N, C-alpha and C positions, 0 to 999 in steps of 0.2 A: 330845901335850902342847903347850900353847900357848906360843909364844915371844913373850912380851909386849914384850920390847925390840925385836924385829924388827917387830912390829906397830906399835909407837910410831914407829919410824923411817919405815916405809912411810906412816903417817898424816901424819907431818911433811912428807914429800915431796908427798903429795896435797893438803895444805892450801894450798900455793902455786898449785895448778892452777886453771884457769878454771872447770871443771865444779863443783868443790866451792865455789868463791867465789860462783858464781851461786846454788847451792843455799842457802848461808848467807845471802846477801843477801835472797833471797826469804823465807826462813823466820825469820831472826833479826835483820835490820838494824833493825827497828822495835820490838824486844822491850822496850826501856826505855819507849818511848812507850806501847805496849800495856799494860804493867804499870800505868802510871798510869791508864789507862782502866778497868781492872778492880779497882783499889784499892777497898777497902770504902767509902770516903767518896765516890768518884767514880762508882761503879757505878750509883747511881740515875739518873745523867744520861747513861749510855751510849746513844748514838744507834744507829739501825738501820744507818747507813752504817759506823759503827765496828764493829758486830757483824759486818757483811759483810766488812770488812777482816780482822778476826780469823779468820773462817772461811776466807777465801782463803789467808791466811798459813799456816794449819794444814795446808793441803793438801786441804781438803774438796772433794769432787767432785760433790756434790748441791746446787749453789748455789740452784737454783729451789726445791727443797724447804726449804732453810734460810731462804730469803727469806719463806716462808709463815708463819714463826713471828712472832707479835706481839712487839714489843720488850719489853713487860712480862713475857712468859713467858721471854724470853731473859735478862732481868735477874734474874728469880726463880731460874732454873736456875743461873746463874753464882753468885748469892749463896749458894744451897744448896751448890753444889760447893766454893766457895772459903772460905766463912765459917761454915757450920753446924758444930755440935759433934758430929755423928754421926761415927763412925770413918771413916777414909779409904776403906776398901773398900766401905762402905755408900753413901757419897756417890758414889763412882765408879760403882757398880752402878746407882744410881737415875738417874744422868745419862747413862750410856753404853749400858745395856742397853735393848733394844727395849721391854721391859715396865716400864721404870723410870718413876717418877712425875714425874721432872724431865727426861725425855728430850725433846730438841728434834728436830723433823723435819730430816732430812738430816745430823744430827750423830751421830757415834759415838765410839769410843774414841780416835781420832786427835785430834779436836777437843777432847774433854774432857781428855786428857792434855797436849795443847799448852797449854791454859789453865792447868793446874796448873803446868807448867814455866815459863810466862811469869810466873806469880805468885811462884814460889819455885824458881828454876833450880838451886839447890844441893840441893834436896830431892826434886824430882819430875822423872821422865823422861817422854819422849814414847813412846807405844805406837803404832807404825805398821808397815807392811810391811817397811821397812828394818830396824827393830829386830828383828822376828821373824826375818828372813833372817840377819842378822848373828849373833844369839844362837845360832841353829841351826848356822850355819857354824862358829862358834867352839867348838861343843860344850858350851856352858854349860847346865847342868841347870836347867830351868824346868818342873817336872812338871805344874803346873796352869795354865800360860799359856793354853792353848787348850782345856783339858778341864774346868775347873771354872767356877764363877760368875765373871762378868767382873770384879767387884771384887777377888776373891781372885787372879785372873789378873794384875791390875795390880800387886798386891803382889809376885807372883812376878817380873814384868818389872822392877820396881824393884830387887829383889835382884840379878838378873842384870846390870842396867845399872850398879848401884853397884859390882859386882865389876870391871867394865870401867873405870869411872871411877877407882877406886882403883889398879888394876894399871897403868894408863897415866898416872896422875897428872894427870888432866884436871880443869880448874877447876870445871866444872859440867855439868849434863845437856844444855845446848845444844850443848856440844862433843861430848858422847857421841852426840847425835843426828847431828852431822856425821860422826863416826867411823863410826857404823852405816851412814850413807849411803855412805861411801867403801868400806866392806867389802862391802856388799850390791850395789854397782854399781861394780865395779873399773874404773878408768880404764885404757884400753889403753896399754901401755908404749910409749914412743917408742923407735925404733931408733937407736942411736948409730953 
């Protein structure tokens, strides 16, 4: 059984550490600025440099592939992901799955979920290796996370992430992402 109070205390200690501070700075320090870039009215003027900054902050590792995407395709993909009326799982599937109509070269579930989280940090979680490791380590049931269609897997990840957010009383999914990072990469304890 998970001791949520103990986990919350451990995370509180980790939050003050340099490792987590560096992670948060890289990933979330510019989140308000980024949200402005991908706002529906600003999206048509998103530049290639801004798209590269978003990709780098998301943790994307295929930068050369991502750079090969024309800026108009990046804008179209982001517009579909963030503002189309198709259900969330369908939009996620079309943008993150290799066979998706709005899939960008070099971009996968990490980038797509990061953009969703940037746009609505109280609604959308980040799906990355840290999240998967932490959810598994915590024993949270996510039966279709890695077994079903990617869009349905994202809904599963959202449910598991929201459980963590609620149990720990975290403000939003940016903080859940930092918690998942701390759980999946424990900091070596100092010796007193």
